[in-house]
N, C-alpha and C positions, 0 to 999 in steps of 0.2 A: 282590766287591771289598771290601765292608764287613768280611767275615770276615778278609781279608788285613790290613786296617788294624788291626782289633782284635788280630790275632796279633802285629803289629809292636809295638803298645803293651804287650802282655804281655811281649814279649822285652826291651823297655826296662826295665820294672819288674824283671824277673828279673835283668838286668844290674846294676841299682842294688843289688839285694840281694846279688849275688855280690861286688860291689865294696865291700860294707859295711866300711869301715875306720873311720877316725876321723871321725865326722860333725862338721861345723863347728858349734861351739857359740858362745856369746856372745863368748868370748875370741878367736874366729876370725872375728869379724864383718867385719873389713876384707877378709879373703880372700874371704868370701862376696860382699861388695859388688863386688869387682873381678872376679868370675868371669865377668861378662857384658861387661866392658870390652873393646871391639875394639882399643883402643890400649894395653892392659896391657903393662908392660915385662917380658914373658916370652914364650918360644916357645910356640906353641899349635897344635893340630891338631884340626879340627872335622869331624864328619860330620853333615850336616844334610839333611833331606828334606822336600819338599813333595808330599804326595799330593793331587792336584787332582781332586775328585769330579765336577765339572761345569764344562765350558767353554762360554762363550757361543756361540750360533749353531750349536752342534753337539751339545750334551748328552753329549759324550764325556768320559771321564776321561783323566788324564795323570799323569805323575810326573816329578819333577826332584830328583835327589840331588846334593848338593854336597860335594866334598872340598876342605877349605880348610886352608892352612898359613900361619901368621903368625910373623914373627920380627923383633925389633928389631935395628937396626944403627946404627953411627955413622960419619960421614964428616966429617973436619976439624972435630971438636968440635960437629957438629950431629947431632941424634938423629932417627932415622927408624924407621918401621915398614913392613915389606914384607908384603903379603897376596896370596897366589896362590890362585885358585879354579878348579876343574875340575868341570863338571857331567856327570852321566850322565843322559840324558833318555829318557823314554818318551812319545812324542807320537803322536796319531792322524794317519794319513796318508790316510784316505778316510772317506766317510760311512757305510761299512759295518762299522766297528769295527776296521779294520786299524791296526796300530801299528808304529812303528819304535823300537828301543832302541839307544842307543850314546852315544859321547862327544859332548859339545857343545862350545861355544867356550870357550877358555881365557881367563881374565881375571886381571889383576894390577894392583895399585896400590901406590905408595910414598907414605906420608904423612909429611911433615915435622912433627915434634912441637914445637909452639911452647910456650915456657915461659910458663905462665899465672900464675905466682906463687903458685899453690895446688896442692900435690901431689895433691889429691883431684880436681882438674879437668884432664882431658886434652883437648887440641885439636890436630887434625892436618889438613894440607892438602897435596895433591900430585897428580901425574899418574896416570892410569890408561890401560890399553890392553887391548883384546880382540883375540885372535888367532883366525882362523877354522880351528879344529882339528876341527870336527864330522865324525864318521865318515859321516854321511849328510846330504844337502842339507836334509831336513826337520828336522834336529836343531840347526841353527845358521843364522847369518845369511849366511855366505859372504863376509863383509866384514871388513876390518881397520878397527878403530875406536879412537879416542883421545879423551881428555877429562880430567876431574878427579874427585877424591874429597875430601870434606870431612867430618870426624868430630868430634863433641863427646861427651864422657862426663863427667857430674858425679856423683861419689861422695862429696860433702861430708857427706851424711847416711848413717849406717850402716843406716838403715831403708829409705830411698827413693833410688833412683838413676835417672837419666834422661839422655837425649841424642838424637843423631840421626846418620844417615849420609846424606849428600847426594852423588849422583853424576850426572854428565852425560857422554855420549859420542856422537860422530858418526863415521860412516864416512868414510875417505879413500882406500881402495883395496879391491881385491877383484873378485869376479865382477860384470861389468857387467850381467849378466842378472838379478841379484838386487836387491831393493829396498834403497835407502839406509837407513842407521841414523841416528837422531837421537833419543835417549832420555834423558829426565830422570827420575830416581828419587829418592824421599825416604823414608827409613825412620826414623820416630820410634820410640824405645823407652823403656820405663819398667819398673822392677822394684821390687817391694815385698817386703821381707824379713819373713817370718813367724816366723823363729827356727829354730834347729837346722839351718840350711842350706836350708830350704824357702822358696820365694818365689813370688809371683805375677808374671806377665810379660805384656807386650804389645809386639810388634815387627813390625807389618805393613809391607809395602813398597808405597808408592803410586807408580805409574809413569805417565808421560805421554809419548806418542809425538808429538814436535814436528813430524813430517812428515805424519802421517795424522790427528792429533787423537784417536786412540784413547787410552783411559785405564782405569786400574783402581785402585779405592780400597777395600781390604779393612780390616776391623777384627776384633779378636779378643782374648781373654784366655786365658792358659794358666797352667800351674803347672810348677815345676821343682824340682830337688833338687841341691844342691851337696855333694859328698863329697870329703874330703881323705884320701888314702892315701899315706903317705910324702911324697915331694916332687912329687906330682901332684895337681892339683885336677880332679875330674870334675864335669861339669855336664850333667845329663840333664833334658830338658823336653819337653812337648807343648803345642801352642797351636792350637786350632781357630780358623779365620778365615773370615769371611763378607763378601761384597761388599756395600758400601752404595751404591756408584756405579760404573758401568762403561759403556764404549761401545766397540764394535768387536768383531770375532771373536777367539776364542781367549783371552778373559779369564776368570780363575777366578771362578765363582759362589760356591764354597766350597772350602776346602782345609784340610788338617791339616799343621801345621808341627811336625816332630820334630827333635830334636837331641841329639847326644852330643859334647860339647866336652871337650877336655883342655888344661890349662895346666901347663907344666912349670916348677916353681919352681927358682930358682938354688941 
């Protein structure tokens, strides 16, 4: 499995070299700073992957790939950002190494973009919903869930950007035989620009199950490269993460967060 992970890393590096266009230099520092802004005023498509090397109470590995699409829109002079996410999960289904792979639960949120008075600071708040679209019971919750999403991104400094994504959702319908959902998740993120489009990053997701009191608190530091080619900004990164606190089964002890993000400039 480690060989597969190394192979993925080499493919990402090869893709970065293939896309070598116009690397973002100092005069493109604003574009580099906005490359990780989840509320950026541009259409985006992201492919992100978590290779989970060790799950608590099972020592099994797992994988979760996310396909995400984001697009800004306006309604009656109000500005919003829509983000839709669909996972492809590979989860263990038995203590004997058996795994299932398939589509997970579809998630979407719409964030109302609040005018902060500073164009470098983005703040959004709005509803979110998760739809039970999983192709197998083991790959999803079996529940319809709703809640909210709140996002902050501060790019006042061309060198250091930071912010967070806070979400909460609880189930309101679905399979009565499945466990109810009540999840609070907080994702702090920080990015330090090294120059030339290269940056250091940290974007762990801390999750707490309000129903079972299970939780996961990973930390990690990674590296990324932003590349501009014509009107597309490519953002490629890798970020190893390790658990510093967790409780309950199925929590990641360590994982590798990989991403290939694209922003399409107007």
